[in-house]
C-alpha positions in Angstrom: 0.0 0.0 0.0 1.5 3.2 -1.2 1.1 6.4 1.0 -1.2 9.0 -0.2 0.2 11.5 -2.8 0.7 14.8 -1.0 0.0 16.7 -4.2 -3.6 15.5 -4.2 -4.5 16.5 -0.7 -1.8 18.9 0.6 -4.0 20.9 3.0 -5.3 17.8 4.7 -1.8 16.3 5.0 -0.3 19.4 6.6 -3.4 19.8 8.9 -2.9 16.3 10.1 0.7 16.8 10.7 0.3 20.0 12.7 -2.5 18.9 15.1 -1.0 15.4 15.5 2.3 17.2 16.6 0.4 19.3 18.9 -1.4 16.4 20.4 1.9 14.4 20.8 3.5 17.4 22.5 0.8 17.6 25.1 0.8 13.8 25.6 4.6 13.8 26.2 4.4 16.8 28.6 1.8 14.7 30.6 4.0 11.6 30.3 7.0 13.4 31.9 5.0 15.0 34.7 6.9 13.2 37.5 10.1 14.7 36.4 9.0 17.8 38.3 6.3 16.9 40.7 8.2 13.9 41.7 10.8 16.1 43.5 8.4 17.4 46.3 6.8 13.9 46.4 10.2 12.3 47.1 10.6 14.5 50.1 7.0 14.2 51.3 6.9 10.4 51.0 10.6 9.9 52.1 11.7 8.0 49.0 15.2 6.8 48.3 16.8 7.0 44.9 15.6 3.7 43.7 12.0 4.3 44.8 12.1 7.8 43.2 13.3 6.0 40.0 10.4 3.6 40.0 8.0 6.5 40.6 9.1 8.4 37.6 9.2 5.3 35.5 5.7 3.9 36.1 4.0 6.1 33.5 6.7 5.1 31.0 6.0 1.3 31.5 2.4 1.4 30.3 3.3 4.0 27.7 5.7 1.5 26.4 3.7 -1.8 26.6 0.7 -0.2 24.9 2.9 0.8 21.8 2.7 -2.4 19.9 -1.1 -2.9 20.0 -1.6 0.8 19.4 0.6 0.6 16.3 -1.3 -2.3 15.1 -4.7 -0.7 15.8 -3.5 2.4 13.8 -2.9 0.2 10.8 -6.3 -1.3 11.2 -8.6 1.4 12.4 -6.8 4.7 11.4 -4.7 7.1 13.5 -7.5 9.6 14.0 -9.9 7.5 16.0 -7.2 5.7 17.9 -5.3 8.9 18.9 -8.6 10.6 20.0 -9.7 7.6 22.1 -6.2 7.4 23.7 -6.3 11.0 24.8 -9.8 10.8 26.1 -9.0 7.8 28.3 -6.1 9.7 30.0 -8.0 12.8 31.1 -9.7 11.2 34.2 -6.4 9.6 35.4 -4.5 12.8 35.0 -7.0 14.7 37.1 -7.1 12.0 39.8 -3.4 12.4 40.3 -4.0 15.5 42.4 -5.9 13.4 45.0 -3.4 10.7 45.6 -1.7 10.6 49.0 0.2 7.3 49.3 3.1 5.9 47.3 1.2 3.1 45.8 -1.5 5.6 44.8 0.9 7.4 42.6 2.3 4.1 41.2 -1.2 2.8 40.1 -2.4 6.1 38.7 0.9 6.6 37.0 0.2 3.4 35.0 -3.0 5.0 33.6 -1.5 8.4 33.0 1.3 6.6 31.1 -1.0 5.6 28.4 -0.4 9.0 26.9 3.1 7.9 26.1 1.7 5.4 23.6 0.7 8.3 21.3 3.9 8.1 19.4 3.0 4.7 17.8 -0.2 6.1 16.7 0.9 9.4 15.2 4.0 8.1 13.5 2.3 5.9 10.9 -0.7 8.2 10.8 1.3 11.3 9.6 3.8 9.3 7.5 1.0 7.8 5.2 -0.2 11.3 4.3 3.2 12.0 2.6 5.1 10.5 -0.2 8.0 8.2 0.6 10.7 10.9 0.0 9.1 13.2 2.5 8.2 10.7 5.2 11.5 11.3 7.1 10.6 15.0 7.4 7.0 14.2 8.4 7.9 11.7 11.1 10.7 14.1 12.2 8.2 17.0 12.6 5.8 14.8 14.5 8.6 13.5 16.6 9.5 17.0 17.6 6.5 16.6 20.0 9.1 15.0 22.3 9.7 18.7 23.2 6.8 18.3 25.5 9.4 17.1 28.0 10.8 20.6 27.9 7.4 22.2 28.0 6.8 20.3 31.1 9.9 21.8 32.7 8.7 25.3 31.9 5.1 24.9 32.9 5.1 22.5 35.9 7.7 24.3 38.1 5.8 27.6 37.8 2.5 25.9 38.8 4.3 24.0 41.6 5.9 27.1 43.2 2.7 29.3 42.8 0.0 26.8 43.8 1.5 23.5 44.9 2.1 20.3 43.1 -1.6 19.3 43.1 -2.3 22.1 40.7 -0.1 20.6 38.0 -2.3 17.4 37.2 -5.5 19.5 37.3 -4.1 22.0 34.8 -2.7 19.2 32.6 -6.1 17.4 32.6 -7.7 20.6 31.2 -5.0 21.0 28.6 -5.3 17.4 27.4 -9.1 17.8 27.1 -8.8 21.1 25.1 -6.1 19.4 22.8 -8.4 16.5 22.2 -11.2 18.8 20.9 -8.7 20.6 18.5 -7.3 17.4 17.3 -10.7 16.0 16.4 -11.7 19.2 14.7 -8.7 19.6 12.4 -7.5 15.9 11.8 -8.7 13.8 8.9 -8.9 10.1 8.0 -8.2 8.2 4.7 -9.6 4.6 4.3 -6.7 3.9 1.8 -4.2 4.2 4.6 -5.7 1.2 6.5 -4.0 -2.3 6.4 -6.5 -4.9 5.1 -8.7 -6.3 7.9 -7.7 -9.9 7.1 -4.2 -9.2 8.6 -4.0 -10.8 12.0 -2.3 -9.7 15.2 0.0 -12.8 15.1 0.9 -12.1 11.4 2.0 -8.5 12.2 3.9 -9.6 15.4 6.0 -11.9 13.2 8.1 -8.8 12.6 9.8 -9.4 15.9 11.7 -12.3 14.3 13.4 -9.9 11.9 17.0 -9.2 13.0 16.7 -5.7 11.5 13.8 -4.9 13.8 15.8 -6.1 16.8 18.8 -3.9 15.8 16.6 -0.8 15.4 15.1 -1.6 18.9 18.6 -1.4 20.3 19.3 1.9 18.6 16.1 3.4 19.8 16.5 2.2 23.4 19.4 4.7 23.5 18.3 7.7 21.5 14.7 7.6 22.8 14.9 5.5 26.0 17.9 7.4 27.1 16.3 10.7 26.3 13.1 9.8 28.3 15.2 8.5 31.3 17.4 11.6 31.4 14.5 13.9 31.0 13.0 12.3 34.0 16.2 12.3 36.0 17.8 15.6 35.1 15.8 18.0 37.3 16.6 16.1 40.5 20.2 15.6 39.3 20.8 19.4 39.0 19.2 19.9 42.4 21.4 17.3 44.1 24.6 17.7 42.2 24.7 21.5 42.0 22.3 22.6 44.8 20.1 24.6 42.5 16.5 25.8 43.1 13.9 23.6 41.3 12.9 26.3 38.8 16.6 26.9 37.8 17.2 23.2 37.7 14.1 22.6 35.4 15.2 25.4 33.1 18.7 24.0 32.7 17.3 20.5 32.3 15.2 21.9 29.4 18.5 22.6 27.6 18.6 18.9 27.1 14.9 18.2 26.6 14.2 21.0 24.2 16.7 20.3 21.4 16.1 16.7 21.9 12.6 17.1 20.8 12.5 20.2 18.5 15.4 19.2 16.3 14.0 15.8 15.5 12.5 17.4 12.5 15.9 18.5 11.3 17.2 14.9 11.8 14.3 13.7 9.6 15.4 16.0 6.8 19.1 15.0 7.2 18.0 11.3 7.1 16.1 11.9 4.0 19.1 13.6 2.4 22.0 11.4 3.6 20.4 8.2 4.7 19.5 6.6 8.0 22.8 4.7 8.3 25.1 7.7 8.0 23.1 9.9 10.4 22.8 7.1 13.0 26.5 6.2 12.8 27.7 9.7 13.6 25.0 10.2 16.3 26.4 7.1 18.1 30.0 8.4 18.1 29.0 11.9 19.1 26.9 10.3 22.0 29.9 8.1 23.0 32.1 11.2 23.3 29.5 13.2 25.3 28.7 10.4 27.7 32.4 9.6 28.4 32.9 13.2 29.6 29.6 13.1 31.5 30.6 9.9 33.3 33.5 11.4 35.1 32.6 12.1 38.8 33.5 15.0 40.8 37.0 14.1 42.1 39.6 15.5 44.4 43.1 14.2 43.7 46.1 14.6 46.1 49.5 14.4 44.2 52.8 14.2 46.0 55.0 17.0 44.4 58.6 18.1 45.2 57.1 20.9 47.2 54.7 18.5 49.1 51.2 17.1 48.5 48.9 19.2 46.3 45.2 18.6 45.8 43.5 19.2 42.5 39.7 19.1 41.8 38.5 17.5 38.6 34.9 17.6 37.5 32.3 19.3 35.3 30.9 22.6 36.5 27.2 23.4 35.9 28.1 25.3 32.7 30.1 22.6 31.0 27.8 19.9 32.1 24.8 21.8 30.6 26.6 22.3 27.4 27.4 18.6 27.1 23.7 17.8 27.8 22.7 20.2 25.1 25.0 18.5 22.5 23.6 15.1 23.7 20.0 16.3 23.2 20.9 17.3 19.7 22.4 14.0 18.9 19.5 12.0 20.1 17.1 14.2 18.3 18.8 13.3 15.1 19.1 9.6 16.1 15.4 9.4 16.9 14.5 10.5 13.4 17.1 8.4 11.6 16.0 5.2 13.3 12.4 5.8 12.0 13.8 6.6 8.5 15.3 3.0 8.7 11.8 1.7 9.3 10.1 3.7 6.6 12.8 2.5 4.1 12.7 -1.2 5.1 9.1 -1.7 6.1 6.9 0.8 4.0 3.8 -1.5 4.3 4.1 -2.2 8.1 5.2 1.2 9.5 2.6 1.1 12.3 3.5 -2.4 13.4 7.3 -2.1 13.2 7.2 1.6 14.8 5.1 0.1 17.6 7.7 -2.6 18.3 10.7 -0.3 18.1 8.8 2.3 20.2 8.1 -0.4 22.8 11.9 -1.0 23.1 12.6 2.6 23.3 10.0 3.1 25.9 11.2 0.1 28.0 14.5 1.7 27.9 12.9 4.8 29.4 11.3 2.6 32.0 14.3 0.5 33.1 17.0 3.2 33.0 15.7 5.5 35.6 15.2 2.5 38.1 18.8 1.4 37.3 20.0 5.1 37.7 18.5 5.0 41.2 19.8 1.7 42.1 23.4 2.6 41.0 23.3 5.8 43.0 22.1 4.0 46.1 24.8 1.3 45.6 27.7 3.6 44.7 26.7 7.0 45.9 28.0 8.5 42.6 25.5 10.5 40.6 27.3 10.3 37.4 26.9 6.5 37.4 23.8 7.1 35.4 26.0 8.3 32.5 28.5 5.5 33.0 25.6 3.1 32.3 24.5 4.9 29.2 28.1 5.0 28.0 28.1 1.2 28.1 24.8 1.0 26.3 26.1 3.1 23.4 29.1 0.8 23.1 26.9 -2.1 22.4 25.1 -0.1 19.6 28.4 1.0 18.0 29.7 -2.6 18.0 26.4 -4.0 16.6 26.3 -1.3 13.9 29.9 -1.9 12.9 29.4 -5.7 12.5 26.1 -5.6 10.6 26.5 -2.4 8.5 29.9 -0.6 8.6 32.0 -3.7 8.1 30.1 -4.6 4.9 30.5 -1.1 3.4 33.1 -1.2 0.4 35.5 1.7 1.0 37.5 1.1 -2.2 36.5 0.0 -5.7 33.6 0.7 -8.1 30.9 0.2 -5.4 32.5 2.5 -2.9 30.5 5.7 -1.9 31.9 8.8 -3.6 32.6 11.8 -1.4 31.8 15.3 -2.4 35.5 16.2 -2.4 36.4 13.3 -4.7 33.5 14.2 -7.0 34.8 17.8 -7.3 38.3 16.5 -8.6 36.7 14.3 -11.2 34.7 17.0 -12.9 
């Protein structure tokens, strides 16, 4: 099934893309709510780092597990009805968050609020099918820029928290979600030609899990998206604990990672269309490796015996260098999130919904597991930067996997070798 030709229905295609991106931004903002309100809750409930990690990760769990069925339902029933239903279901749960009092209350309600995170697997195939294949990277990149909802949360939630208390945050977010649902329904469209034939079974679509390419893309996405979600949840409290900042300043600086990590995904989509998914993903992984190596180094005091006696030196990132590295990491992962889905649209044009749901599940599960591991490592070692040490190791796995399955097979000399722009200029 070929995607709709944009030249036939351009206004509807762009309308779908704009309102879907708005809906995804709001859903992501809600999904990341614990990144801010979790800080006063940690103090009120007396949570350790592992319990705090579990609290922030609970919405990510359901938002991840629901992605595969949502992707399949989008193929079968259409993105408009699935997205609207998903948003409507989350509104009561968001509102009830304000009335929770015990730790288990937040864990249970967080599971229902987390359904909003599944919106990615709905919107990705929904918007892609409104555009021709050579524009799908751009379309999915623009839609994926809704990840910037993580940054919007860091602007809105701290202001509400300081002015009115944390209970006002879920109440306002429930109203925003309801308003966005109305706007989405009024300005979105549906096309029966985009649906997968109804005779396709659940089990048939899930057979995609046996494809080694799908497993590889899951690994890539567990870093560029799972790591993005995990650090978006973790960074506000990291700034507060590591640098002793006020929650509003901490949230603002944390947004320096979340904002480019969402907004620039559209740029990553354009770059993936132009240079290919492999080239963009390869450089993303190497740039991430460098950033995470520097971020992993803990605050260290070293005493060295010199000819004049012992001298103590301090080695560690200050808040400015730390924020700059996080900003660069956010840019890298924005490009990487788009390039992974360019792989999918290139290799699985007829099953974008199913495969994006599976890959999205892997990324979301990374976002669920990593905050818990961050907390456990911090409780175990007492080193906050151990979170980056863990991510550094995960990036190593992807680089090695990519080298053996893609880079090693690339011909660097001979007739089939790719021609660089510099070489091309000499042959003219």
